PQR file of N, CA, C, O and H, with PARSE charges and radii, in Angstrom:
ATOM      1  N   MET A   1     103.230 117.361 132.393 -0.4000 1.5000
ATOM      2  CA  MET A   1     103.029 116.226 132.044 -0.0000 2.0000
ATOM      3  C   MET A   1     103.325 116.051 130.489  0.5500 1.7000
ATOM      4  O   MET A   1     102.716 116.770 129.697 -0.5500 1.4000
ATOM      5  N   LEU A   2     104.217 115.141 130.047 -0.4000 1.5000
ATOM      6  CA  LEU A   2     104.885 114.878 128.767 -0.0000 2.0000
ATOM      7  C   LEU A   2     103.876 114.312 128.039  0.5500 1.7000
ATOM      8  O   LEU A   2     103.022 113.549 128.491 -0.5500 1.4000
ATOM      9  H   LEU A   2     104.711 114.556 130.690  0.4000 1.0000
ATOM     10  N   MET A   3     103.985 114.718 126.821 -0.4000 1.5000
ATOM     11  CA  MET A   3     103.050 114.424 125.790 -0.0000 2.0000
ATOM     12  C   MET A   3     103.853 113.440 124.884  0.5500 1.7000
ATOM     13  O   MET A   3     105.062 113.654 124.798 -0.5500 1.4000
ATOM     14  H   MET A   3     104.678 115.338 126.454  0.4000 1.0000
ATOM     15  N   SER A   4     103.393 112.522 124.288 -0.4000 1.5000
ATOM     16  CA  SER A   4     104.021 111.596 123.343 -0.0000 2.0000
ATOM     17  C   SER A   4     103.135 111.432 122.051  0.5500 1.7000
ATOM     18  O   SER A   4     101.922 111.623 122.138 -0.5500 1.4000
ATOM     19  H   SER A   4     102.410 112.348 124.358  0.4000 1.0000
ATOM     20  N   LEU A   5     103.699 111.094 120.893 -0.4000 1.5000
ATOM     21  CA  LEU A   5     103.171 110.730 119.554 -0.0000 2.0000
ATOM     22  C   LEU A   5     103.215 109.206 119.299  0.5500 1.7000
ATOM     23  O   LEU A   5     104.275 108.588 119.392 -0.5500 1.4000
ATOM     24  H   LEU A   5     104.684 110.940 120.822  0.4000 1.0000
ATOM     25  N   ASN A   6     102.118 108.647 118.996 -0.4000 1.5000
ATOM     26  CA  ASN A   6     102.196 107.106 118.539 -0.0000 2.0000
ATOM     27  C   ASN A   6     101.846 107.391 117.109  0.5500 1.7000
ATOM     28  O   ASN A   6     100.990 108.207 116.766 -0.5500 1.4000
ATOM     29  H   ASN A   6     101.257 109.149 118.920  0.4000 1.0000
ATOM     30  N   VAL A   7     102.592 106.638 116.279 -0.4000 1.5000
ATOM     31  CA  VAL A   7     102.475 106.303 114.874 -0.0000 2.0000
ATOM     32  C   VAL A   7     102.228 105.054 114.943  0.5500 1.7000
ATOM     33  O   VAL A   7     102.826 104.215 115.616 -0.5500 1.4000
ATOM     34  H   VAL A   7     103.287 105.975 116.557  0.4000 1.0000
ATOM     35  N   VAL A   8     100.906 104.843 113.902 -0.4000 1.5000
ATOM     36  CA  VAL A   8     100.338 103.679 113.769 -0.0000 2.0000
ATOM     37  C   VAL A   8     100.206 103.432 112.164  0.5500 1.7000
ATOM     38  O   VAL A   8      99.696 104.364 111.542 -0.5500 1.4000
ATOM     39  H   VAL A   8     100.421 105.525 113.355  0.4000 1.0000
ATOM     40  N   THR A   9     100.532 102.496 111.559 -0.4000 1.5000
ATOM     41  CA  THR A   9     100.537 102.042 110.129 -0.0000 2.0000
ATOM     42  C   THR A   9      99.409 100.859 109.958  0.5500 1.7000
ATOM     43  O   THR A   9      99.560  99.765 110.501 -0.5500 1.4000
ATOM     44  H   THR A   9     100.947 101.739 112.065  0.4000 1.0000
ATOM     45  N   LEU A  10      98.354 101.154 109.216 -0.4000 1.5000
ATOM     46  CA  LEU A  10      97.219 100.269 108.944 -0.0000 2.0000
ATOM     47  C   LEU A  10      97.446 100.000 107.440  0.5500 1.7000
ATOM     48  O   LEU A  10      97.691 100.903 106.640 -0.5500 1.4000
ATOM     49  H   LEU A  10      98.231 102.043 108.775  0.4000 1.0000
ATOM     50  N   VAL A  11      97.347  98.702 107.115 -0.4000 1.5000
ATOM     51  CA  VAL A  11      97.314  98.066 105.752 -0.0000 2.0000
ATOM     52  C   VAL A  11      96.053  97.376 105.658  0.5500 1.7000
ATOM     53  O   VAL A  11      95.878  96.362 106.333 -0.5500 1.4000
ATOM     54  H   VAL A  11      97.147  97.969 107.765  0.4000 1.0000
ATOM     55  N   GLY A  12      95.059  97.864 104.811 -0.4000 1.5000
ATOM     56  CA  GLY A  12      93.665  97.247 104.506 -0.0000 2.0000
ATOM     57  C   GLY A  12      93.081  97.508 103.392  0.5500 1.7000
ATOM     58  O   GLY A  12      93.702  97.855 102.387 -0.5500 1.4000
ATOM     59  H   GLY A  12      95.201  98.688 104.262  0.4000 1.0000
ATOM     60  N   ARG A  13      91.792  97.364 103.449 -0.4000 1.5000
ATOM     61  CA  ARG A  13      90.880  97.633 102.304 -0.0000 2.0000
ATOM     62  C   ARG A  13      89.944  98.699 102.472  0.5500 1.7000
ATOM     63  O   ARG A  13      89.188  98.533 103.429 -0.5500 1.4000
ATOM     64  H   ARG A  13      91.287  97.082 104.265  0.4000 1.0000
ATOM     65  N   ALA A  14      89.791  99.670 101.862 -0.4000 1.5000
ATOM     66  CA  ALA A  14      88.763 100.723 102.133 -0.0000 2.0000
ATOM     67  C   ALA A  14      87.233  99.995 101.906  0.5500 1.7000
ATOM     68  O   ALA A  14      86.890  99.314 100.940 -0.5500 1.4000
ATOM     69  H   ALA A  14      90.405  99.806 101.084  0.4000 1.0000
ATOM     70  N   GLY A  15      86.507 100.324 102.988 -0.4000 1.5000
ATOM     71  CA  GLY A  15      85.197  99.695 102.997 -0.0000 2.0000
ATOM     72  C   GLY A  15      84.089 100.443 102.112  0.5500 1.7000
ATOM     73  O   GLY A  15      83.071  99.866 101.733 -0.5500 1.4000
ATOM     74  H   GLY A  15      86.786 100.878 103.772  0.4000 1.0000
ATOM     75  N   ARG A  16      84.345 101.616 101.853 -0.4000 1.5000
ATOM     76  CA  ARG A  16      83.550 102.447 100.826 -0.0000 2.0000
ATOM     77  C   ARG A  16      84.254 103.588 100.267  0.5500 1.7000
ATOM     78  O   ARG A  16      85.377 103.872 100.685 -0.5500 1.4000
ATOM     79  H   ARG A  16      85.173 102.086 102.161  0.4000 1.0000
ATOM     80  N   ASP A  17      83.649 104.306  99.298 -0.4000 1.5000
ATOM     81  CA  ASP A  17      84.634 105.649  98.860 -0.0000 2.0000
ATOM     82  C   ASP A  17      84.746 106.306  99.922  0.5500 1.7000
ATOM     83  O   ASP A  17      83.943 106.163 100.844 -0.5500 1.4000
ATOM     84  H   ASP A  17      82.738 104.075  98.959  0.4000 1.0000
ATOM     85  N   PRO A  18      85.884 107.236  99.978 -0.5600 1.5000
ATOM     86  CA  PRO A  18      86.178 107.987 100.820  0.2800 2.0000
ATOM     87  C   PRO A  18      85.465 109.415 100.757  0.5500 1.7000
ATOM     88  O   PRO A  18      85.423 109.895  99.625 -0.5500 1.4000
ATOM     89  N   GLU A  19      84.940 110.117 101.706 -0.4000 1.5000
ATOM     90  CA  GLU A  19      84.556 111.345 101.663 -0.0000 2.0000
ATOM     91  C   GLU A  19      85.396 112.566 101.947  0.5500 1.7000
ATOM     92  O   GLU A  19      85.909 112.758 103.049 -0.5500 1.4000
ATOM     93  H   GLU A  19      84.975 109.726 102.626  0.4000 1.0000
ATOM     94  N   VAL A  20      85.515 113.346 100.973 -0.4000 1.5000
ATOM     95  CA  VAL A  20      86.630 114.422 100.912 -0.0000 2.0000
ATOM     96  C   VAL A  20      85.751 115.707 101.141  0.5500 1.7000
ATOM     97  O   VAL A  20      84.775 115.876 100.409 -0.5500 1.4000
ATOM     98  H   VAL A  20      85.098 113.190 100.078  0.4000 1.0000
ATOM     99  N   LYS A  21      86.049 116.607 102.111 -0.4000 1.5000
ATOM    100  CA  LYS A  21      85.572 117.969 102.262 -0.0000 2.0000
ATOM    101  C   LYS A  21      86.663 119.008 102.059  0.5500 1.7000
ATOM    102  O   LYS A  21      87.797 118.721 102.442 -0.5500 1.4000
ATOM    103  H   LYS A  21      86.841 116.470 102.706  0.4000 1.0000
ATOM    104  N   TYR A  22      86.422 120.233 101.472 -0.4000 1.5000
ATOM    105  CA  TYR A  22      87.318 121.332 101.468 -0.0000 2.0000
ATOM    106  C   TYR A  22      86.751 122.277 102.068  0.5500 1.7000
ATOM    107  O   TYR A  22      85.535 122.424 101.951 -0.5500 1.4000
ATOM    108  H   TYR A  22      85.500 120.467 101.161  0.4000 1.0000
ATOM    109  N   PHE A  23      87.591 123.208 102.920 -0.4000 1.5000
ATOM    110  CA  PHE A  23      87.110 124.274 103.610 -0.0000 2.0000
ATOM    111  C   PHE A  23      87.649 125.490 102.934  0.5500 1.7000
ATOM    112  O   PHE A  23      88.569 125.483 102.116 -0.5500 1.4000
ATOM    113  H   PHE A  23      88.579 123.089 103.015  0.4000 1.0000
ATOM    114  N   GLU A  24      86.988 126.541 103.355 -0.4000 1.5000
ATOM    115  CA  GLU A  24      87.431 128.043 102.831 -0.0000 2.0000
ATOM    116  C   GLU A  24      88.721 128.398 103.488  0.5500 1.7000
ATOM    117  O   GLU A  24      89.358 129.404 103.174 -0.5500 1.4000
ATOM    118  H   GLU A  24      86.240 126.547 104.020  0.4000 1.0000
ATOM    119  N   SER A  25      89.104 127.526 104.435 -0.4000 1.5000
ATOM    120  CA  SER A  25      90.491 128.108 105.049 -0.0000 2.0000
ATOM    121  C   SER A  25      91.381 127.357 104.413  0.5500 1.7000
ATOM    122  O   SER A  25      92.497 127.628 104.855 -0.5500 1.4000
ATOM    123  H   SER A  25      88.587 126.709 104.690  0.4000 1.0000
ATOM    124  N   GLY A  26      91.436 126.331 103.372 -0.4000 1.5000
ATOM    125  CA  GLY A  26      92.172 125.706 102.782 -0.0000 2.0000
ATOM    126  C   GLY A  26      92.588 124.320 103.416  0.5500 1.7000
ATOM    127  O   GLY A  26      93.566 123.689 103.016 -0.5500 1.4000
ATOM    128  H   GLY A  26      90.529 126.110 103.013  0.4000 1.0000
ATOM    129  N   SER A  27      91.796 123.918 104.397 -0.4000 1.5000
ATOM    130  CA  SER A  27      92.025 122.644 105.039 -0.0000 2.0000
ATOM    131  C   SER A  27      91.157 121.508 104.145  0.5500 1.7000
ATOM    132  O   SER A  27      90.186 121.776 103.438 -0.5500 1.4000
ATOM    133  H   SER A  27      91.002 124.430 104.722  0.4000 1.0000
ATOM    134  N   VAL A  28      91.642 120.409 104.314 -0.4000 1.5000
ATOM    135  CA  VAL A  28      90.969 119.242 103.764 -0.0000 2.0000
ATOM    136  C   VAL A  28      90.833 118.184 104.712  0.5500 1.7000
ATOM    137  O   VAL A  28      91.720 117.897 105.516 -0.5500 1.4000
ATOM    138  H   VAL A  28      92.431 120.191 104.888  0.4000 1.0000
ATOM    139  N   VAL A  29      89.501 117.479 104.610 -0.4000 1.5000
ATOM    140  CA  VAL A  29      89.332 116.474 105.707 -0.0000 2.0000
ATOM    141  C   VAL A  29      88.898 115.369 104.639  0.5500 1.7000
ATOM    142  O   VAL A  29      88.272 115.618 103.609 -0.5500 1.4000
ATOM    143  H   VAL A  29      88.781 117.713 103.957  0.4000 1.0000
ATOM    144  N   CYS A  30      89.346 114.070 105.064 -0.4000 1.5000
ATOM    145  CA  CYS A  30      88.949 112.656 104.330 -0.0000 2.0000
ATOM    146  C   CYS A  30      88.451 111.944 105.285  0.5500 1.7000
ATOM    147  O   CYS A  30      89.151 111.811 106.289 -0.5500 1.4000
ATOM    148  H   CYS A  30      89.855 113.869 105.901  0.4000 1.0000
ATOM    149  N   LYS A  31      87.342 111.401 105.252 -0.4000 1.5000
ATOM    150  CA  LYS A  31      86.847 110.354 106.190 -0.0000 2.0000
ATOM    151  C   LYS A  31      86.574 108.994 105.460  0.5500 1.7000
ATOM    152  O   LYS A  31      85.822 109.001 104.485 -0.5500 1.4000
ATOM    153  H   LYS A  31      86.773 111.509 104.437  0.4000 1.0000
ATOM    154  N   LEU A  32      87.121 107.889 105.866 -0.4000 1.5000
ATOM    155  CA  LEU A  32      86.853 106.818 105.250 -0.0000 2.0000
ATOM    156  C   LEU A  32      87.076 105.385 106.283  0.5500 1.7000
ATOM    157  O   LEU A  32      87.767 105.367 107.301 -0.5500 1.4000
ATOM    158  H   LEU A  32      87.731 107.884 106.658  0.4000 1.0000
ATOM    159  N   THR A  33      86.341 104.297 105.748 -0.4000 1.5000
ATOM    160  CA  THR A  33      86.470 103.105 106.594 -0.0000 2.0000
ATOM    161  C   THR A  33      87.556 102.325 106.102  0.5500 1.7000
ATOM    162  O   THR A  33      87.779 102.467 104.899 -0.5500 1.4000
ATOM    163  H   THR A  33      85.780 104.311 104.921  0.4000 1.0000
ATOM    164  N   LEU A  34      88.370 101.447 106.802 -0.4000 1.5000
ATOM    165  CA  LEU A  34      89.360 100.640 106.417 -0.0000 2.0000
ATOM    166  C   LEU A  34      89.195  99.192 107.433  0.5500 1.7000
ATOM    167  O   LEU A  34      89.117  99.154 108.661 -0.5500 1.4000
ATOM    168  H   LEU A  34      88.188 101.331 107.779  0.4000 1.0000
ATOM    169  N   ALA A  35      89.174  98.077 106.469 -0.4000 1.5000
ATOM    170  CA  ALA A  35      89.017  96.882 106.919 -0.0000 2.0000
ATOM    171  C   ALA A  35      90.337  96.302 106.917  0.5500 1.7000
ATOM    172  O   ALA A  35      91.000  96.201 105.885 -0.5500 1.4000
ATOM    173  H   ALA A  35      89.237  98.108 105.471  0.4000 1.0000
ATOM    174  N   VAL A  36      90.780  95.873 108.184 -0.4000 1.5000
ATOM    175  CA  VAL A  36      92.102  95.235 108.481 -0.0000 2.0000
ATOM    176  C   VAL A  36      92.063  93.674 108.940  0.5500 1.7000
ATOM    177  O   VAL A  36      91.343  93.342 109.882 -0.5500 1.4000
ATOM    178  H   VAL A  36      90.241  95.955 109.023  0.4000 1.0000
ATOM    179  N   ASN A  37      92.789  92.817 108.307 -0.4000 1.5000
ATOM    180  CA  ASN A  37      93.039  91.335 109.002 -0.0000 2.0000
ATOM    181  C   ASN A  37      94.086  91.273 109.726  0.5500 1.7000
ATOM    182  O   ASN A  37      95.173  91.714 109.353 -0.5500 1.4000
ATOM    183  H   ASN A  37      93.373  93.086 107.542  0.4000 1.0000
ATOM    184  N   ARG A  38      93.880  90.717 110.852 -0.4000 1.5000
ATOM    185  CA  ARG A  38      94.858  90.271 111.680 -0.0000 2.0000
ATOM    186  C   ARG A  38      95.660  88.832 111.263  0.5500 1.7000
ATOM    187  O   ARG A  38      95.118  87.728 111.206 -0.5500 1.4000
ATOM    188  H   ARG A  38      92.996  90.359 111.156  0.4000 1.0000
ATOM    189  N   PRO A  39      97.013  89.107 111.000 -0.5600 1.5000
ATOM    190  CA  PRO A  39      97.478  87.694 110.517  0.2800 2.0000
ATOM    191  C   PRO A  39      97.682  86.664 111.558  0.5500 1.7000
ATOM    192  O   PRO A  39      98.048  85.532 111.243 -0.5500 1.4000
ATOM    193  N   THR A  40      97.437  87.042 112.920 -0.4000 1.5000
ATOM    194  CA  THR A  40      97.624  86.051 113.962 -0.0000 2.0000
ATOM    195  C   THR A  40      96.110  85.377 114.312  0.5500 1.7000
ATOM    196  O   THR A  40      95.933  84.304 114.889 -0.5500 1.4000
ATOM    197  H   THR A  40      97.139  87.962 113.176  0.4000 1.0000
ATOM    198  N   ARG A  41      95.349  86.048 113.944 -0.4000 1.5000
ATOM    199  CA  ARG A  41      93.792  85.617 114.165 -0.0000 2.0000
ATOM    200  C   ARG A  41      93.200  84.540 113.323  0.5500 1.7000
ATOM    201  O   ARG A  41      93.453  84.712 112.131 -0.5500 1.4000
ATOM    202  H   ARG A  41      95.493  86.920 113.476  0.4000 1.0000
ATOM    203  N   ASN A  42      92.602  83.651 113.541 -0.4000 1.5000
ATOM    204  CA  ASN A  42      92.024  82.541 112.552 -0.0000 2.0000
ATOM    205  C   ASN A  42      90.711  82.969 112.284  0.5500 1.7000
ATOM    206  O   ASN A  42      89.968  82.013 112.064 -0.5500 1.4000
ATOM    207  H   ASN A  42      92.396  83.512 114.510  0.4000 1.0000
ATOM    208  N   SER A  43      90.156  84.079 112.225 -0.4000 1.5000
ATOM    209  CA  SER A  43      88.841  84.514 111.887 -0.0000 2.0000
ATOM    210  C   SER A  43      88.918  85.353 110.570  0.5500 1.7000
ATOM    211  O   SER A  43      89.810  86.189 110.424 -0.5500 1.4000
ATOM    212  H   SER A  43      90.759  84.856 112.404  0.4000 1.0000
ATOM    213  N   ASP A  44      87.838  85.082 109.481 -0.4000 1.5000
ATOM    214  CA  ASP A  44      87.550  85.698 108.419 -0.0000 2.0000
ATOM    215  C   ASP A  44      87.091  87.209 108.635  0.5500 1.7000
ATOM    216  O   ASP A  44      87.043  88.003 107.696 -0.5500 1.4000
ATOM    217  H   ASP A  44      87.114  84.403 109.601  0.4000 1.0000
ATOM    218  N   THR A  45      86.775  87.528 109.877 -0.4000 1.5000
ATOM    219  CA  THR A  45      86.108  88.764 110.099 -0.0000 2.0000
ATOM    220  C   THR A  45      87.371  89.867 110.369  0.5500 1.7000
ATOM    221  O   THR A  45      88.243  89.630 111.204 -0.5500 1.4000
ATOM    222  H   THR A  45      86.814  86.883 110.640  0.4000 1.0000
ATOM    223  N   PRO A  46      87.355  90.917 109.673 -0.5600 1.5000
ATOM    224  CA  PRO A  46      88.245  91.938 109.705  0.2800 2.0000
ATOM    225  C   PRO A  46      87.974  92.901 110.877  0.5500 1.7000
ATOM    226  O   PRO A  46      86.844  92.886 111.365 -0.5500 1.4000
ATOM    227  N   ASP A  47      88.931  93.760 111.386 -0.4000 1.5000
ATOM    228  CA  ASP A  47      88.675  94.860 112.109 -0.0000 2.0000
ATOM    229  C   ASP A  47      88.359  96.026 111.413  0.5500 1.7000
ATOM    230  O   ASP A  47      88.889  96.174 110.312 -0.5500 1.4000
ATOM    231  H   ASP A  47      89.849  93.772 110.989  0.4000 1.0000
ATOM    232  N   TRP A  48      87.490  97.009 111.894 -0.4000 1.5000
ATOM    233  CA  TRP A  48      87.101  98.032 111.126 -0.0000 2.0000
ATOM    234  C   TRP A  48      87.526  99.130 111.674  0.5500 1.7000
ATOM    235  O   TRP A  48      87.412  99.196 112.898 -0.5500 1.4000
ATOM    236  H   TRP A  48      87.059  96.889 112.788  0.4000 1.0000
ATOM    237  N   PHE A  49      87.968  99.983 111.140 -0.4000 1.5000
ATOM    238  CA  PHE A  49      88.547 101.444 111.393 -0.0000 2.0000
ATOM    239  C   PHE A  49      87.723 102.423 110.751  0.5500 1.7000
ATOM    240  O   PHE A  49      87.319 102.296 109.596 -0.5500 1.4000
ATOM    241  H   PHE A  49      88.061  99.929 110.146  0.4000 1.0000
ATOM    242  N   ASN A  50      87.439 103.525 111.586 -0.4000 1.5000
ATOM    243  CA  ASN A  50      86.789 104.779 111.123 -0.0000 2.0000
ATOM    244  C   ASN A  50      87.906 105.855 111.319  0.5500 1.7000
ATOM    245  O   ASN A  50      88.311 106.199 112.429 -0.5500 1.4000
ATOM    246  H   ASN A  50      87.767 103.629 112.525  0.4000 1.0000
ATOM    247  N   LEU A  51      88.430 106.423 109.964 -0.4000 1.5000
ATOM    248  CA  LEU A  51      89.553 107.211 109.915 -0.0000 2.0000
ATOM    249  C   LEU A  51      89.096 108.464 109.578  0.5500 1.7000
ATOM    250  O   LEU A  51      88.151 108.659 108.813 -0.5500 1.4000
ATOM    251  H   LEU A  51      88.102 106.144 109.062  0.4000 1.0000
ATOM    252  N   GLY A  52      89.894 109.526 110.261 -0.4000 1.5000
ATOM    253  CA  GLY A  52      89.774 110.895 109.580 -0.0000 2.0000
ATOM    254  C   GLY A  52      91.078 111.467 109.422  0.5500 1.7000
ATOM    255  O   GLY A  52      91.905 111.488 110.334 -0.5500 1.4000
ATOM    256  H   GLY A  52      90.661 109.368 110.883  0.4000 1.0000
ATOM    257  N   VAL A  53      91.301 112.005 108.090 -0.4000 1.5000
ATOM    258  CA  VAL A  53      92.663 112.399 107.621 -0.0000 2.0000
ATOM    259  C   VAL A  53      92.449 113.878 107.246  0.5500 1.7000
ATOM    260  O   VAL A  53      91.596 114.221 106.426 -0.5500 1.4000
ATOM    261  H   VAL A  53      90.629 111.988 107.350  0.4000 1.0000
ATOM    262  N   THR A  54      93.356 114.835 107.957 -0.4000 1.5000
ATOM    263  CA  THR A  54      93.444 116.090 107.470 -0.0000 2.0000
ATOM    264  C   THR A  54      94.737 116.475 106.932  0.5500 1.7000
ATOM    265  O   THR A  54      95.728 115.764 107.098 -0.5500 1.4000
ATOM    266  H   THR A  54      94.049 114.557 108.622  0.4000 1.0000
ATOM    267  N   ARG A  55      94.768 117.615 106.268 -0.4000 1.5000
ATOM    268  CA  ARG A  55      95.839 118.286 105.670 -0.0000 2.0000
ATOM    269  C   ARG A  55      95.707 119.784 105.973  0.5500 1.7000
ATOM    270  O   ARG A  55      96.546 120.577 105.544 -0.5500 1.4000
ATOM    271  H   ARG A  55      93.962 118.193 106.133  0.4000 1.0000
TER
END
């Protein structure tokens, strides 16, 4: 089975302060929520994304 990688760019506003955790292994994890408005939708309600970013 072939695997593929999708790249997604989200532009929005942070819903709250990010949570950053540092591990003894040197890894870093950041969790945050992002509110994104769709330009094609006539609603004031944003789409919310729960994100986890690692390094």
